[in-house]
C-alpha positions in Angstrom: 106.4 138.5 81.1 104.3 136.8 83.4 100.5 138.2 83.2 98.3 138.9 86.2 96.0 135.4 85.4 100.0 133.4 85.9 100.9 135.0 89.2 97.2 133.9 90.7 97.3 130.8 89.6 100.8 130.3 91.0 99.7 131.7 94.3 96.7 130.0 94.4 98.8 126.7 94.1 101.2 127.7 97.0 104.3 127.7 94.7 105.6 131.3 93.4 107.8 130.0 91.0 108.4 127.1 88.4 106.1 125.4 86.3 102.2 124.8 87.9 100.4 121.0 87.4 100.5 119.8 84.1 97.1 119.9 83.8 96.3 123.7 84.7 99.1 124.3 82.7 97.1 123.5 79.8 94.6 125.2 80.7 95.9 128.2 80.8 97.6 127.7 77.2 94.0 127.0 76.0 93.0 130.0 77.9 96.0 132.4 76.6 95.3 131.0 73.2 91.9 133.1 73.4 93.1 136.1 75.3 93.2 135.4 78.7 95.5 137.0 80.9 93.5 138.0 84.3 90.5 136.4 86.0 88.1 139.1 84.8 89.4 137.4 81.5 88.4 134.1 82.7 84.6 135.3 83.9 84.2 136.6 80.4 85.1 133.4 78.4 83.6 130.5 81.3 80.2 132.7 80.1 80.6 133.1 76.4 78.6 130.9 74.8 79.7 131.8 71.6 83.5 130.5 72.9 84.4 127.1 71.8 83.5 124.1 74.5 87.7 123.7 75.2 87.9 127.5 76.5 84.8 127.1 78.2 86.1 124.5 80.2 89.4 125.1 80.9 88.1 128.6 82.4 85.7 127.3 84.0 88.2 125.1 85.8 91.0 127.6 86.2 88.0 129.8 88.1 88.2 126.7 90.7 91.5 126.5 91.2 91.9 130.3 92.4 88.8 129.7 94.4 87.6 132.8 94.5 83.7 133.1 95.0 83.4 136.5 93.3 83.6 133.8 90.2 80.3 132.2 92.0 77.7 133.8 89.5 79.8 133.1 86.7 80.0 129.4 86.7 75.9 129.0 88.0 75.5 130.3 84.5 77.7 127.4 82.9 76.1 125.0 85.5 73.2 125.7 82.4 75.3 125.0 79.5 73.9 122.9 76.4 76.8 121.1 76.3 77.9 118.7 79.6 81.7 119.3 79.8 81.3 123.0 80.5 78.3 121.9 83.0 80.5 119.0 84.0 84.0 121.8 84.6 80.9 124.9 86.3 80.3 122.1 89.3 83.6 121.4 89.9 84.5 124.5 90.0 81.8 125.6 92.2 82.9 123.0 94.9 86.5 124.4 94.7 84.6 127.1 95.1 82.8 126.5 98.5 80.2 128.8 97.0 77.7 127.7 99.9 74.4 129.3 98.1 75.0 127.3 94.9 74.0 123.9 96.7 70.2 124.2 95.7 71.8 124.9 92.4 74.3 121.5 92.2 71.1 119.1 94.0 69.3 119.6 91.1 71.8 119.0 88.5 72.4 116.2 90.9 68.9 114.8 90.7 67.9 115.9 86.8 71.1 116.3 84.9 70.8 113.9 82.2 74.7 113.5 81.9 76.3 111.1 84.2 79.8 113.3 84.5 77.3 116.5 85.6 76.0 114.4 87.9 79.4 112.9 89.2 81.1 116.6 89.5 77.6 117.5 91.3 77.6 115.0 93.9 81.2 115.6 94.5 80.7 119.6 94.7 78.1 119.5 97.7 80.9 117.2 99.3 82.6 120.7 99.7 80.1 123.1 100.5 80.4 125.0 103.9 77.9 125.6 106.4 74.3 123.3 106.8 74.5 121.3 104.2 71.1 119.6 102.8 72.4 116.0 102.8 69.1 114.5 101.0 70.2 114.0 97.8 73.7 112.7 98.2 71.4 110.0 100.5 69.2 109.7 97.0 71.9 109.6 94.5 74.0 106.6 96.4 70.7 104.4 97.3 69.4 105.0 93.7 68.8 101.8 91.9 69.2 103.3 88.5 71.9 105.0 89.4 75.7 104.6 87.6 78.2 103.4 89.9 80.2 106.4 89.7 77.4 109.0 90.5 76.8 106.1 93.8 80.7 106.2 94.4 80.9 109.7 94.5 77.7 110.3 97.3 79.5 108.0 99.3 82.8 109.9 98.9 80.9 113.2 99.6 79.2 112.1 102.6 82.6 111.7 103.9 83.9 114.3 103.2 81.1 116.6 104.9 81.9 114.0 107.9 85.0 114.8 107.9 83.8 118.4 108.5 81.7 117.4 111.7 78.3 116.9 109.6 76.4 114.3 111.2 73.3 112.6 111.2 71.7 109.0 111.7 70.6 108.8 108.0 74.1 108.8 107.0 75.1 105.8 108.9 72.2 103.9 107.8 72.6 105.0 104.3 76.3 103.9 104.1 75.8 100.6 105.8 72.9 99.9 103.1 76.1 101.1 100.4 78.6 98.3 102.0 76.0 96.1 99.7 76.3 97.6 96.3 77.6 95.7 93.7 80.1 97.9 92.5 83.5 97.5 94.6 83.9 101.4 94.4 80.6 102.2 96.0 82.1 99.5 98.9 85.1 101.0 99.5 83.7 104.6 99.5 80.9 103.8 101.6 83.4 102.0 104.2 85.6 104.9 104.6 82.7 107.3 105.2 81.8 105.0 108.4 85.4 105.5 109.4 85.1 109.4 109.3 81.7 109.4 110.9 83.4 107.6 114.5 80.6 105.6 113.7 80.8 101.7 116.1 79.2 100.4 113.5 82.2 100.3 111.7 84.2 98.4 113.6 81.5 95.5 112.5 81.4 96.7 109.2 85.0 96.6 108.3 86.0 93.4 110.0 83.1 91.8 107.9 84.7 93.4 104.7 88.0 92.6 105.6 86.7 88.9 106.3 84.7 88.7 102.9 84.4 90.9 100.3 85.7 89.6 96.9 87.5 92.9 96.0 91.2 93.6 97.1 90.7 97.1 96.8 87.5 97.2 99.3 89.3 95.1 102.0 92.2 97.1 101.9 89.9 100.8 102.8 87.9 97.8 105.6 91.9 97.4 107.2 92.2 101.0 107.2 89.2 102.4 108.4 90.4 99.5 111.7 93.1 101.7 112.7 91.2 104.7 113.1 88.1 104.1 114.7 89.5 100.9 116.7 91.7 103.5 118.3 88.9 106.0 119.5 87.7 105.9 122.7 83.7 104.6 121.4 84.2 101.9 120.6 84.9 99.7 123.6 88.5 98.4 124.6 86.4 94.8 123.2 85.9 95.9 120.0 89.4 96.7 119.9 90.7 93.4 120.1 88.0 92.3 118.1 89.9 94.7 115.3 93.1 94.0 115.9 92.3 89.6 115.8 90.6 90.5 112.6 93.7 92.9 111.5 96.4 90.0 112.3 94.0 87.7 110.5 94.6 89.8 106.9 98.1 89.6 107.5 97.4 86.2 105.1 95.3 87.8 102.6 95.9 87.1 99.0 95.8 90.5 97.5 99.6 92.3 98.9 97.9 95.4 99.5 95.6 94.0 101.8 98.1 92.9 104.2 100.0 96.1 104.0 97.1 97.8 105.0 96.6 95.8 108.0 100.3 95.6 108.8 100.0 99.5 108.6 96.8 99.3 110.5 98.4 97.6 113.3 100.9 99.4 114.0 98.7 102.8 113.9 96.5 101.1 116.9 99.4 100.2 118.7 98.9 96.6 118.5 102.0 95.3 120.5 100.4 91.7 120.7 100.7 91.5 116.9 104.3 92.0 117.0 105.3 88.0 116.1 103.1 88.1 113.2 104.7 91.4 111.7 108.0 90.0 112.3 107.5 87.1 110.1 105.7 89.6 107.7 108.9 91.6 107.6 111.3 88.4 106.8 109.4 86.6 104.4 106.8 88.7 102.6 108.4 90.5 99.7 105.5 91.3 97.2 105.6 95.1 95.8 102.6 97.2 97.2 100.5 99.0 94.4 102.5 102.5 95.7 105.8 101.2 96.7 108.0 99.0 97.9 107.0 95.5 99.6 104.9 94.0 101.9 108.1 93.3 104.3 109.2 97.2 104.3 105.4 98.1 105.4 105.8 95.6 107.9 109.0 96.6 109.1 107.7 100.3 109.7 105.1 98.9 111.8 107.2 97.2 113.8 109.6 100.3 114.2 106.7 102.2 115.3 105.7 99.1 117.5 108.9 98.9 119.4 108.8 103.8 119.2 106.0 103.4 121.5 107.1 101.2 124.0 111.0 102.9 124.6 107.8 105.8 124.6 106.3 104.5 128.0 
C-alpha cells in the first residue's frame, strides 16, 4: 500500500508508477523505517534534534524533493543544526524549494559556516532563489583567496544559474572574468559557462583565449561550447563570429577528443558552413571515443548533417 508520502514524491518527480530514483528511494527507506508516512512526518523528523543524523538528513532532502515552501521553516531550523551533514541537507533543500525569504540565512551560511560542504550547498541554494537576489555573497565566495575550490566553483555556477533567469550586473562579469585565472580548472570551467549565460561580448574573447591556451581539457571543452551560444547571438558583431569559427576550426585538432567533439558541435550550431571540409575530414578519420558515448567522428557527422539541412532549408 502506497502511503501519502510515496504518492507525493512520485507526483513531484514526474511519475505515478515505477520505482523512484535510487538516491530518493534510499532516503525514503530511511524515513519510513523511522515511521514517516506523510510530508508532515518529514517535517517532524527533520526538526527532531534527538533523531539520528541520517534520518534528519534524509527527511530534509526529501522535503526538498517535494518542493513545498511550507517546509521552509523546518528547513531553516535544520540550517542551525549541530552537525554539518544536516545543515548541508537543509541548505540544498531550501534551494530546491526556492524559498526567497531564506536568502539572507543562506548568505550567512555561505560566509560564516565552518564546513565547506555547507558553504557549497548554501552557494547552490542562493543560485536557485527567485526574485531579486543579493549576489554579493556569491561574488565574495568566488573571489575569496582562502575559500576552497568546490565553493568557488559552485559560486560561479550559481551566478550562471541566476544569469539564465535574467539577473544581470556589471560586477558579475568582472568577477567571472577574474575567475578565469583561478588555479582550479573547475572554477575556470564554471566561470566561462556563466559568462556565456550572461551573453556578455567579453565571453567570446575569453572563450577563444581559453580554447587556445588553457591547460585543462574540461575548460577548453566548455569554452568551445560557449562559443556556440554567444557567437550565434546578434551581439557580438559578425567579426566576433568569424573569430569564434576560426578558433573552433583550429580546436578540431585539439589533443583531447572531448574538445574536438565540442568544437564540432558548436560549428554545427553556429551554422558555420565554411567549416564543412574540416568537419568532413574529422568525420572520416577521428574515431576516438568521447566521454558521453560514441566517437568524435559521429559527433562531426551530426554537425555536418545539421549544416546540410540548414543549407537545404535556405
